[in-house]
Phi, psi and omega in degrees: 000146184263132179236008185299326184285347184280323187298313170313322180287324176299314173303319177300315181301319176299321181298309180303319181297320181289322184289339180275350185270146178248114179282117179251120182263137171292136180296138181288159176304328181289327177296316181299310181301316180305318178297314180296321178294329182289336176297148173283162179304313179307313184294317184291321181284329176292321183284324180291316174309314178302314181303317186268348193298301185279322182283334187238310191293303184302313182297328176297321176295317178298319180296329185248019184288134173227136176309127181307318179300320184286323178292324181297323176298324178286316183303320178302330180274311186195121184289317180294330177290323176293322182290314180300320184283311192231357187275160178225129174204166180291165176310135176112124184291346182279350181282152182283152174281148170231148185230146174259120189224158177233151180192167179219136180201183178260134181285117183265324179211139178232125178241090187256350180273345183284159165289343171251056178306137179206164174240141178250126197231134177263114181254355178238016168062039174248012175081356178244139177293128179243001186216139171253123177250115185279121180263331181074193022284334174287116184237127181276153170096170181237025189300319186294312175302313188283344184276341190278114183295341183265001173255122187232138183302330181291345180274359184245157185297315185197177176303321181296314174303314179298322178292321180294332176296318179301315180299315182296324182288320174303314180301316177301317182297314177304316184294336184272358181246173178245130173266123183296147171256147181082188188274112174250011177294127183103342179277166176273158174215142179238128183228155171222135181179194186232157177210160177255133176276100178276314179208137187294337179272350179286150173288124183292135176253096192273137174261108185270154170259340181214129169228124180235125181267136179248190180273174181285000000 
């Protein structure tokens, strides 16, 4: 029996099968690094902030949360004692303490139409605002970045990149809260957030992760 004519048919079938396949190559590590380099600092820091926000940042706030009125009593006695007990700061004793705090008070003043929206809150019932709750989207300070024990300046390229991370974290804090509509002066508000202790006599400027509005 002659089988010579079968071989060309088999070869032709294999050629057709291969021509119908699409080869997909995995990107090389060099290509991945190039893609990351092409991203702007803002994009890279925004992506990093998003990656750590829920699994690391929010749990760190909850683990170190202290009632603001309780913290004030300790601060009145000894700043370092308060810092060692409840404070968070980057490595180095020269750095400022940051605190994760909770509190409730009466809204004395509300600036909600501004890009730097904020509430002035009386937490000790003396009729005077003693806390600023920053609502954003423009938020001052770097408390969130500096309060995280797993974030170190040495892990970043330079000061510019490090600063953009702080901005990205403030942006995420803003997105997680509600800016009220209408007049909220006189209402109670309950908050959780972080602030940097610049001076014990200064009014804390809190960047919140939670803001709950109550009734008058």
